[in-house]
N, CA, C and O atoms as a Maestro MAE file, in Angstrom:
{
 s_m_m2io_version
 :::
 2.0.0
}

f_m_ct {
 s_m_title
 :::
 protein
 m_atom[208] {
  # First column is atom index #
  i_m_mmod_type
  r_m_x_coord
  r_m_y_coord
  r_m_z_coord
  i_m_residue_number
  s_m_chain_name
  s_m_pdb_residue_name
  s_m_pdb_atom_name
  i_m_atomic_number
  :::
  1 25 -145.361 -45.856 37.948 1 A "MET " " N  " 7
  2 3 -144.566 -45.649 37.741 1 A "MET " " CA " 6
  3 2 -143.392 -45.991 39.046 1 A "MET " " C  " 6
  4 15 -142.227 -46.386 39.001 1 A "MET " " O  " 8
  5 25 -144.171 -45.687 40.019 2 A "ALA " " N  " 7
  6 3 -142.784 -45.733 41.527 2 A "ALA " " CA " 6
  7 2 -142.244 -47.225 41.633 2 A "ALA " " C  " 6
  8 15 -143.041 -48.159 41.722 2 A "ALA " " O  " 8
  9 25 -141.355 -47.354 41.625 3 A "GLY " " N  " 7
  10 3 -140.554 -48.560 41.841 3 A "GLY " " CA " 6
  11 2 -140.143 -48.949 40.581 3 A "GLY " " C  " 6
  12 15 -139.316 -49.860 40.615 3 A "GLY " " O  " 8
  13 25 -140.429 -48.586 39.556 4 A "ARG " " N  " 7
  14 3 -139.512 -49.066 38.199 4 A "ARG " " CA " 6
  15 2 -138.020 -49.054 38.057 4 A "ARG " " C  " 6
  16 15 -137.732 -48.855 39.238 4 A "ARG " " O  " 8
  17 25 -137.131 -49.112 37.573 5 A "VAL " " N  " 7
  18 3 -136.182 -49.090 37.086 5 A "VAL " " CA " 6
  19 2 -135.814 -48.484 35.617 5 A "VAL " " C  " 6
  20 15 -135.363 -49.312 34.826 5 A "VAL " " O  " 8
  21 25 -135.950 -47.150 35.155 6 A "SER " " N  " 7
  22 3 -135.223 -47.144 33.979 6 A "SER " " CA " 6
  23 2 -133.859 -47.709 32.950 6 A "SER " " C  " 6
  24 15 -132.724 -48.033 32.601 6 A "SER " " O  " 8
  25 25 -134.455 -47.598 32.932 7 A "ASP " " N  " 7
  26 3 -133.193 -47.421 31.543 7 A "ASP " " CA " 6
  27 2 -131.868 -47.293 32.509 7 A "ASP " " C  " 6
  28 15 -131.169 -48.001 33.234 7 A "ASP " " O  " 8
  29 25 -131.989 -45.707 31.976 8 A "TYR " " N  " 7
  30 3 -131.261 -45.057 32.280 8 A "TYR " " CA " 6
  31 2 -130.216 -45.388 33.494 8 A "TYR " " C  " 6
  32 15 -128.988 -45.334 33.424 8 A "TYR " " O  " 8
  33 25 -130.907 -45.699 34.476 9 A "GLU " " N  " 7
  34 3 -130.706 -46.188 36.123 9 A "GLU " " CA " 6
  35 2 -129.793 -47.711 35.824 9 A "GLU " " C  " 6
  36 15 -128.789 -48.078 36.435 9 A "GLU " " O  " 8
  37 25 -130.379 -48.302 34.888 10 A "VAL " " N  " 7
  38 3 -129.305 -49.326 34.772 10 A "VAL " " CA " 6
  39 2 -128.464 -48.926 33.969 10 A "VAL " " C  " 6
  40 15 -127.936 -50.012 33.731 10 A "VAL " " O  " 8
  41 25 -127.991 -48.305 33.440 11 A "GLY " " N  " 7
  42 3 -127.008 -48.059 32.367 11 A "GLY " " CA " 6
  43 2 -126.050 -47.013 32.998 11 A "GLY " " C  " 6
  44 15 -124.940 -46.844 32.493 11 A "GLY " " O  " 8
  45 25 -126.336 -46.502 33.784 12 A "CYS " " N  " 7
  46 3 -125.677 -45.563 34.864 12 A "CYS " " CA " 6
  47 2 -125.095 -46.311 35.858 12 A "CYS " " C  " 6
  48 15 -123.885 -46.097 35.931 12 A "CYS " " O  " 8
  49 25 -125.738 -47.540 37.074 13 A "GLU " " N  " 7
  50 3 -125.425 -48.383 37.501 13 A "GLU " " CA " 6
  51 2 -124.479 -49.288 36.773 13 A "GLU " " C  " 6
  52 15 -123.531 -49.616 37.487 13 A "GLU " " O  " 8
  53 25 -124.454 -49.809 35.514 14 A "ARG " " N  " 7
  54 3 -123.463 -50.440 35.058 14 A "ARG " " CA " 6
  55 2 -122.138 -49.531 34.849 14 A "ARG " " C  " 6
  56 15 -120.985 -49.959 34.883 14 A "ARG " " O  " 8
  57 25 -122.606 -47.954 34.587 15 A "ALA " " N  " 7
  58 3 -120.760 -47.319 34.533 15 A "ALA " " CA " 6
  59 2 -120.345 -47.230 35.951 15 A "ALA " " C  " 6
  60 15 -119.125 -47.242 35.785 15 A "ALA " " O  " 8
  61 25 -120.464 -47.174 36.839 16 A "ASP " " N  " 7
  62 3 -119.984 -47.123 37.973 16 A "ASP " " CA " 6
  63 2 -119.528 -49.008 38.226 16 A "ASP " " C  " 6
  64 15 -118.473 -49.448 37.768 16 A "ASP " " O  " 8
  65 25 -120.035 -49.462 38.624 17 A "ARG " " N  " 7
  66 3 -119.771 -50.690 37.981 17 A "ARG " " CA " 6
  67 2 -118.395 -51.410 37.675 17 A "ARG " " C  " 6
  68 15 -117.415 -51.685 38.366 17 A "ARG " " O  " 8
  69 25 -118.783 -51.623 36.168 18 A "ASP " " N  " 7
  70 3 -118.064 -51.377 35.274 18 A "ASP " " CA " 6
  71 2 -117.088 -51.032 34.949 18 A "ASP " " C  " 6
  72 15 -116.076 -51.732 34.923 18 A "ASP " " O  " 8
  73 25 -117.187 -49.554 34.539 19 A "MET " " N  " 7
  74 3 -115.734 -48.912 33.646 19 A "MET " " CA " 6
  75 2 -115.840 -47.643 34.884 19 A "MET " " C  " 6
  76 15 -115.584 -46.450 34.724 19 A "MET " " O  " 8
  77 25 -116.274 -48.292 36.069 20 A "HIS " " N  " 7
  78 3 -115.929 -47.245 36.954 20 A "HIS " " CA " 6
  79 2 -115.710 -45.503 36.436 20 A "HIS " " C  " 6
  80 15 -114.603 -44.972 36.532 20 A "HIS " " O  " 8
  81 25 -116.708 -44.889 35.992 21 A "VAL " " N  " 7
  82 3 -116.605 -43.415 36.109 21 A "VAL " " CA " 6
  83 2 -117.330 -42.643 37.654 21 A "VAL " " C  " 6
  84 15 -117.994 -42.985 38.633 21 A "VAL " " O  " 8
  85 25 -116.906 -41.836 37.274 22 A "PRO " " N  " 7
  86 3 -117.368 -41.212 38.624 22 A "PRO " " CA " 6
  87 2 -118.645 -40.257 38.335 22 A "PRO " " C  " 6
  88 15 -119.179 -39.508 37.516 22 A "PRO " " O  " 8
  89 25 -118.755 -40.984 39.926 23 A "ALA " " N  " 7
  90 3 -120.002 -40.331 39.867 23 A "ALA " " CA " 6
  91 2 -120.285 -38.647 39.478 23 A "ALA " " C  " 6
  92 15 -121.176 -38.599 38.630 23 A "ALA " " O  " 8
  93 25 -119.876 -37.514 39.785 24 A "HIS " " N  " 7
  94 3 -119.871 -36.641 38.728 24 A "HIS " " CA " 6
  95 2 -120.073 -36.574 37.690 24 A "HIS " " C  " 6
  96 15 -120.355 -35.543 37.079 24 A "HIS " " O  " 8
  97 25 -119.986 -37.528 37.308 25 A "TRP " " N  " 7
  98 3 -120.185 -37.854 35.526 25 A "TRP " " CA " 6
  99 2 -121.846 -38.430 35.223 25 A "TRP " " C  " 6
  100 15 -122.765 -38.170 34.447 25 A "TRP " " O  " 8
  101 25 -121.532 -39.472 36.492 26 A "ILE " " N  " 7
  102 3 -123.291 -39.552 36.178 26 A "ILE " " CA " 6
  103 2 -124.396 -38.883 37.220 26 A "ILE " " C  " 6
  104 15 -125.439 -39.404 37.613 26 A "ILE " " O  " 8
  105 25 -123.841 -37.526 37.566 27 A "VAL " " N  " 7
  106 3 -125.133 -36.880 37.515 27 A "VAL " " CA " 6
  107 2 -125.029 -36.109 36.364 27 A "VAL " " C  " 6
  108 15 -126.113 -35.533 36.263 27 A "VAL " " O  " 8
  109 25 -124.343 -35.805 35.491 28 A "VAL " " N  " 7
  110 3 -124.066 -34.326 34.489 28 A "VAL " " CA " 6
  111 2 -124.740 -35.173 33.697 28 A "VAL " " C  " 6
  112 15 -125.321 -34.439 32.898 28 A "VAL " " O  " 8
  113 25 -125.166 -36.979 33.296 29 A "GLY " " N  " 7
  114 3 -125.227 -37.024 32.703 29 A "GLY " " CA " 6
  115 2 -126.990 -37.181 32.703 29 A "GLY " " C  " 6
  116 15 -127.917 -37.201 31.893 29 A "GLY " " O  " 8
  117 25 -126.767 -37.268 34.115 30 A "ALA " " N  " 7
  118 3 -128.980 -37.471 34.659 30 A "ALA " " CA " 6
  119 2 -129.095 -36.465 33.839 30 A "ALA " " C  " 6
  120 15 -129.721 -36.594 32.787 30 A "ALA " " O  " 8
  121 25 -128.375 -35.045 34.275 31 A "LEU " " N  " 7
  122 3 -128.679 -33.841 34.060 31 A "LEU " " CA " 6
  123 2 -128.792 -33.557 32.983 31 A "LEU " " C  " 6
  124 15 -129.456 -32.522 32.921 31 A "LEU " " O  " 8
  125 25 -128.310 -34.144 31.385 32 A "VAL " " N  " 7
  126 3 -128.754 -32.939 30.474 32 A "VAL " " CA " 6
  127 2 -129.865 -34.219 29.758 32 A "VAL " " C  " 6
  128 15 -130.522 -33.954 28.751 32 A "VAL " " O  " 8
  129 25 -129.953 -35.769 30.527 33 A "VAL " " N  " 7
  130 3 -131.258 -36.486 29.984 33 A "VAL " " CA " 6
  131 2 -131.990 -36.063 30.438 33 A "VAL " " C  " 6
  132 15 -133.098 -36.043 29.902 33 A "VAL " " O  " 8
  133 25 -131.711 -35.325 32.035 34 A "ALA " " N  " 7
  134 3 -133.039 -34.485 32.645 34 A "ALA " " CA " 6
  135 2 -133.850 -33.370 31.553 34 A "ALA " " C  " 6
  136 15 -135.031 -33.256 31.225 34 A "ALA " " O  " 8
  137 25 -132.256 -32.425 31.076 35 A "GLY " " N  " 7
  138 3 -132.748 -31.221 30.052 35 A "GLY " " CA " 6
  139 2 -133.311 -31.553 29.220 35 A "GLY " " C  " 6
  140 15 -134.347 -30.902 29.090 35 A "GLY " " O  " 8
  141 25 -133.117 -32.592 28.228 36 A "LEU " " N  " 7
  142 3 -133.423 -32.702 26.753 36 A "LEU " " CA " 6
  143 2 -134.648 -33.927 27.145 36 A "LEU " " C  " 6
  144 15 -134.993 -34.165 25.987 36 A "LEU " " O  " 8
  145 25 -135.288 -34.604 27.774 37 A "GLY " " N  " 7
  146 3 -136.332 -34.549 28.360 37 A "GLY " " CA " 6
  147 2 -137.752 -33.598 27.929 37 A "GLY " " C  " 6
  148 15 -138.813 -33.805 27.340 37 A "GLY " " O  " 8
  149 25 -136.977 -32.288 28.697 38 A "ILE " " N  " 7
  150 3 -137.415 -30.784 29.031 38 A "ILE " " CA " 6
  151 2 -137.850 -30.654 28.019 38 A "ILE " " C  " 6
  152 15 -139.018 -30.836 27.677 38 A "ILE " " O  " 8
  153 25 -136.764 -30.245 27.255 39 A "LEU " " N  " 7
  154 3 -137.303 -29.982 26.068 39 A "LEU " " CA " 6
  155 2 -138.005 -30.285 24.656 39 A "LEU " " C  " 6
  156 15 -138.219 -29.597 23.658 39 A "LEU " " O  " 8
  157 25 -138.292 -31.731 25.041 40 A "MET " " N  " 7
  158 3 -138.733 -32.979 23.691 40 A "MET " " CA " 6
  159 2 -140.768 -32.219 24.279 40 A "MET " " C  " 6
  160 15 -141.587 -31.792 23.465 40 A "MET " " O  " 8
  161 25 -140.987 -32.302 25.774 41 A "GLY " " N  " 7
  162 3 -142.000 -31.799 25.942 41 A "GLY " " CA " 6
  163 2 -141.815 -30.837 25.927 41 A "GLY " " C  " 6
  164 15 -141.867 -30.699 27.149 41 A "GLY " " O  " 8
  165 25 -141.614 -29.901 25.586 42 A "VAL " " N  " 7
  166 3 -141.753 -28.500 25.357 42 A "VAL " " CA " 6
  167 2 -142.722 -28.799 23.732 42 A "VAL " " C  " 6
  168 15 -143.878 -28.747 23.313 42 A "VAL " " O  " 8
  169 25 -141.405 -29.106 23.286 43 A "LYS " " N  " 7
  170 3 -141.546 -28.741 22.232 43 A "LYS " " CA " 6
  171 2 -142.588 -29.128 21.325 43 A "LYS " " C  " 6
  172 15 -142.942 -28.572 20.286 43 A "LYS " " O  " 8
  173 25 -143.237 -30.678 22.147 44 A "ALA " " N  " 7
  174 3 -144.262 -31.969 21.706 44 A "ALA " " CA " 6
  175 2 -145.665 -30.368 22.176 44 A "ALA " " C  " 6
  176 15 -146.580 -30.158 21.381 44 A "ALA " " O  " 8
  177 25 -145.560 -29.687 23.199 45 A "THR " " N  " 7
  178 3 -146.779 -28.978 24.205 45 A "THR " " CA " 6
  179 2 -147.606 -28.040 23.313 45 A "THR " " C  " 6
  180 15 -148.807 -27.817 23.162 45 A "THR " " O  " 8
  181 25 -145.813 -27.328 22.488 46 A "ARG " " N  " 7
  182 3 -146.424 -26.041 22.374 46 A "ARG " " CA " 6
  183 2 -147.093 -25.882 20.837 46 A "ARG " " C  " 6
  184 15 -146.850 -26.480 19.789 46 A "ARG " " O  " 8
  185 25 -148.218 -24.612 21.230 47 A "GLN " " N  " 7
  186 3 -148.712 -24.508 20.339 47 A "GLN " " CA " 6
  187 2 -148.688 -23.161 19.029 47 A "GLN " " C  " 6
  188 15 -148.401 -21.979 19.220 47 A "GLN " " O  " 8
  189 25 -149.041 -23.747 17.863 48 A "LYS " " N  " 7
  190 3 -148.170 -22.793 16.607 48 A "LYS " " CA " 6
  191 2 -149.388 -21.377 17.532 48 A "LYS " " C  " 6
  192 15 -150.448 -21.227 18.139 48 A "LYS " " O  " 8
  193 25 -147.843 -20.482 16.851 49 A "ASP " " N  " 7
  194 3 -148.275 -18.778 17.226 49 A "ASP " " CA " 6
  195 2 -149.955 -18.811 16.167 49 A "ASP " " C  " 6
  196 15 -150.218 -19.721 15.380 49 A "ASP " " O  " 8
  197 25 -150.902 -17.553 16.446 50 A "SER " " N  " 7
  198 3 -151.926 -17.360 15.374 50 A "SER " " CA " 6
  199 2 -151.311 -16.570 14.230 50 A "SER " " C  " 6
  200 15 -151.701 -16.785 13.083 50 A "SER " " O  " 8
  201 25 -150.640 -15.926 14.408 51 A "GLY " " N  " 7
  202 3 -149.616 -14.863 13.075 51 A "GLY " " CA " 6
  203 2 -150.662 -13.866 13.172 51 A "GLY " " C  " 6
  204 15 -151.368 -14.119 12.196 51 A "GLY " " O  " 8
  205 25 -150.970 -13.273 13.537 52 A "THR " " N  " 7
  206 3 -151.851 -11.697 13.562 52 A "THR " " CA " 6
  207 2 -151.594 -10.859 13.345 52 A "THR " " C  " 6
  208 15 -152.388 -9.924 13.446 52 A "THR " " O  " 8
  :::
 }
 m_bond[207] {
  # First column is bond index #
  i_m_from
  i_m_to
  i_m_order
  :::
  1 1 2 1
  2 2 3 1
  3 3 4 2
  4 3 5 1
  5 5 6 1
  6 6 7 1
  7 7 8 2
  8 7 9 1
  9 9 10 1
  10 10 11 1
  11 11 12 2
  12 11 13 1
  13 13 14 1
  14 14 15 1
  15 15 16 2
  16 15 17 1
  17 17 18 1
  18 18 19 1
  19 19 20 2
  20 19 21 1
  21 21 22 1
  22 22 23 1
  23 23 24 2
  24 23 25 1
  25 25 26 1
  26 26 27 1
  27 27 28 2
  28 27 29 1
  29 29 30 1
  30 30 31 1
  31 31 32 2
  32 31 33 1
  33 33 34 1
  34 34 35 1
  35 35 36 2
  36 35 37 1
  37 37 38 1
  38 38 39 1
  39 39 40 2
  40 39 41 1
  41 41 42 1
  42 42 43 1
  43 43 44 2
  44 43 45 1
  45 45 46 1
  46 46 47 1
  47 47 48 2
  48 47 49 1
  49 49 50 1
  50 50 51 1
  51 51 52 2
  52 51 53 1
  53 53 54 1
  54 54 55 1
  55 55 56 2
  56 55 57 1
  57 57 58 1
  58 58 59 1
  59 59 60 2
  60 59 61 1
  61 61 62 1
  62 62 63 1
  63 63 64 2
  64 63 65 1
  65 65 66 1
  66 66 67 1
  67 67 68 2
  68 67 69 1
  69 69 70 1
  70 70 71 1
  71 71 72 2
  72 71 73 1
  73 73 74 1
  74 74 75 1
  75 75 76 2
  76 75 77 1
  77 77 78 1
  78 78 79 1
  79 79 80 2
  80 79 81 1
  81 81 82 1
  82 82 83 1
  83 83 84 2
  84 83 85 1
  85 85 86 1
  86 86 87 1
  87 87 88 2
  88 87 89 1
  89 89 90 1
  90 90 91 1
  91 91 92 2
  92 91 93 1
  93 93 94 1
  94 94 95 1
  95 95 96 2
  96 95 97 1
  97 97 98 1
  98 98 99 1
  99 99 100 2
  100 99 101 1
  101 101 102 1
  102 102 103 1
  103 103 104 2
  104 103 105 1
  105 105 106 1
  106 106 107 1
  107 107 108 2
  108 107 109 1
  109 109 110 1
  110 110 111 1
  111 111 112 2
  112 111 113 1
  113 113 114 1
  114 114 115 1
  115 115 116 2
  116 115 117 1
  117 117 118 1
  118 118 119 1
  119 119 120 2
  120 119 121 1
  121 121 122 1
  122 122 123 1
  123 123 124 2
  124 123 125 1
  125 125 126 1
  126 126 127 1
  127 127 128 2
  128 127 129 1
  129 129 130 1
  130 130 131 1
  131 131 132 2
  132 131 133 1
  133 133 134 1
  134 134 135 1
  135 135 136 2
  136 135 137 1
  137 137 138 1
  138 138 139 1
  139 139 140 2
  140 139 141 1
  141 141 142 1
  142 142 143 1
  143 143 144 2
  144 143 145 1
  145 145 146 1
  146 146 147 1
  147 147 148 2
  148 147 149 1
  149 149 150 1
  150 150 151 1
  151 151 152 2
  152 151 153 1
  153 153 154 1
  154 154 155 1
  155 155 156 2
  156 155 157 1
  157 157 158 1
  158 158 159 1
  159 159 160 2
  160 159 161 1
  161 161 162 1
  162 162 163 1
  163 163 164 2
  164 163 165 1
  165 165 166 1
  166 166 167 1
  167 167 168 2
  168 167 169 1
  169 169 170 1
  170 170 171 1
  171 171 172 2
  172 171 173 1
  173 173 174 1
  174 174 175 1
  175 175 176 2
  176 175 177 1
  177 177 178 1
  178 178 179 1
  179 179 180 2
  180 179 181 1
  181 181 182 1
  182 182 183 1
  183 183 184 2
  184 183 185 1
  185 185 186 1
  186 186 187 1
  187 187 188 2
  188 187 189 1
  189 189 190 1
  190 190 191 1
  191 191 192 2
  192 191 193 1
  193 193 194 1
  194 194 195 1
  195 195 196 2
  196 195 197 1
  197 197 198 1
  198 198 199 1
  199 199 200 2
  200 199 201 1
  201 201 202 1
  202 202 203 1
  203 203 204 2
  204 203 205 1
  205 205 206 1
  206 206 207 1
  207 207 208 2
  :::
 }
}
């Protein structure tokens, strides 16, 4: 996976170049996407409670 450019990275580069978005907003977007990835990963791997 190293060396590959994700769609998000391409989008961030285009936002910076074409729309002149400040760098701090790109960082905020990266944190939001990382948080969503963590939440979706936890949701997908969470086990059901036994209900005892």
